[in-house]
C-alpha positions as CSV (number, residue, x, y, z in Angstrom):
1,X,107.5,102.6,95.7
2,X,108.8,99.7,97.5
3,X,107.0,96.4,98.6
4,X,107.1,97.5,102.3
5,X,105.4,100.9,101.7
6,X,102.9,99.7,99.4
7,X,101.7,96.7,101.6
8,X,101.5,99.2,104.6
9,X,99.3,101.5,102.5
10,X,97.0,98.7,101.4
11,X,96.6,97.3,104.9
12,X,96.1,100.8,106.3
13,X,92.6,100.6,104.7
14,X,91.5,98.2,107.3
15,X,91.3,101.2,109.6
16,X,89.2,103.1,107.2
17,X,89.4,105.0,103.9
18,X,92.8,106.5,103.5
19,X,93.1,110.3,104.0
20,X,96.8,110.7,103.9
21,X,97.5,112.3,100.5
22,X,100.8,110.3,100.1
23,X,99.0,106.9,100.6
24,X,99.2,105.0,97.4
25,X,95.5,104.4,97.5
26,X,94.7,108.1,97.9
27,X,96.7,108.7,94.9
28,X,95.1,106.0,92.9
29,X,91.6,107.2,93.8
30,X,92.3,110.5,92.1
31,X,92.7,108.6,88.9
32,X,90.0,105.9,89.1
33,X,87.8,107.7,91.6
34,X,86.9,104.5,93.4
35,X,88.7,102.9,96.4
36,X,87.7,99.4,95.1
37,X,89.5,100.1,91.9
38,X,92.4,101.7,93.8
39,X,92.8,98.6,96.0
40,X,92.7,96.2,92.9
41,X,95.2,98.4,91.1
42,X,97.5,98.4,94.2
43,X,97.2,94.7,94.6
44,X,98.1,94.1,91.0
45,X,101.1,96.4,91.1
46,X,102.2,94.8,94.4
47,X,102.0,91.3,92.8
48,X,104.1,92.7,89.8
49,X,106.6,94.1,92.2
50,X,106.9,90.7,94.0
51,X,107.3,88.9,90.8
52,X,110.0,91.5,89.6
53,X,111.8,90.9,93.0
54,X,111.6,87.1,92.6
55,X,113.0,87.4,88.9
56,X,115.9,89.5,90.1
57,X,116.6,87.1,93.0
58,X,116.7,84.2,90.6
59,X,119.0,86.0,88.1
60,X,121.4,87.0,91.0
61,X,121.4,83.5,92.6
62,X,121.9,81.8,89.2
63,X,125.1,83.7,88.7
64,X,127.3,83.5,85.6
65,X,128.6,80.2,84.1
66,X,132.0,81.7,83.8
67,X,132.6,82.6,87.4
68,X,136.0,83.8,88.7
69,X,137.3,82.9,92.1
70,X,136.7,86.4,93.3
71,X,133.1,86.2,92.2
72,X,132.8,82.9,94.1
73,X,133.7,84.6,97.3
74,X,131.1,87.2,96.6
75,X,128.5,84.7,95.8
76,X,127.9,84.0,99.4
77,X,127.6,87.7,100.1
78,X,125.1,88.0,97.4
79,X,123.1,85.0,98.8
80,X,123.1,86.6,102.2
81,X,121.9,90.0,101.0
82,X,119.2,88.5,98.9
83,X,118.0,86.4,101.8
84,X,118.2,89.4,104.1
85,X,115.8,91.3,101.7
86,X,113.4,88.4,101.5
87,X,113.4,88.1,105.3
88,X,112.9,91.8,105.7
89,X,109.8,91.8,103.5
90,X,108.5,88.6,105.0
91,X,109.1,89.8,108.6
92,X,107.3,93.1,107.9
93,X,104.2,91.3,106.4
94,X,104.1,88.9,109.4
95,X,104.3,91.9,111.7
96,X,101.3,93.6,110.0
97,X,99.1,90.7,111.0
98,X,100.5,90.2,114.5
99,X,100.4,93.8,115.6
100,X,97.0,95.1,116.6
101,X,97.7,98.5,114.7
102,X,95.9,97.5,111.5
103,X,93.5,94.6,112.2
104,X,92.9,94.9,116.0
105,X,92.7,91.4,117.4
106,X,91.6,89.8,114.0
107,X,95.1,89.7,112.4
108,X,95.2,85.9,112.3
109,X,91.7,85.8,110.8
110,X,92.5,88.3,108.1
111,X,95.6,86.4,107.3
112,X,93.8,83.1,107.0
113,X,91.0,84.6,104.9
114,X,93.2,86.6,102.7
115,X,91.0,89.7,102.5
116,X,91.1,93.1,104.1
117,X,87.6,94.5,104.8
118,X,87.5,98.2,104.4
119,X,85.1,100.1,106.7
120,X,83.1,102.7,104.7
121,X,83.5,106.2,106.2
């Protein structure tokens, strides 16, 4: 599961307990039984995926010490591609807080506080 999908599933809980069987939290609760544990697990997995993305990004941008002229030309394309991926994830996360779809009018408060309050249903 990608960063975008996982983040969307996590913030969807702000609207209530997930009922979609394909939501990562619905799947995780079948294993742990508790939404609290599922949220913690999903948050940890999300953070691991971010770390993995950043590791790959650093490796790609570091390049090879024995770089050819053709590879130098591609280096700019690689940098643009990696920056595009980063911008896509960051833009999506910003949109999650700016739209009223998930947090209503409290998106900026949720972003500042850093917690998602899940209504119990």
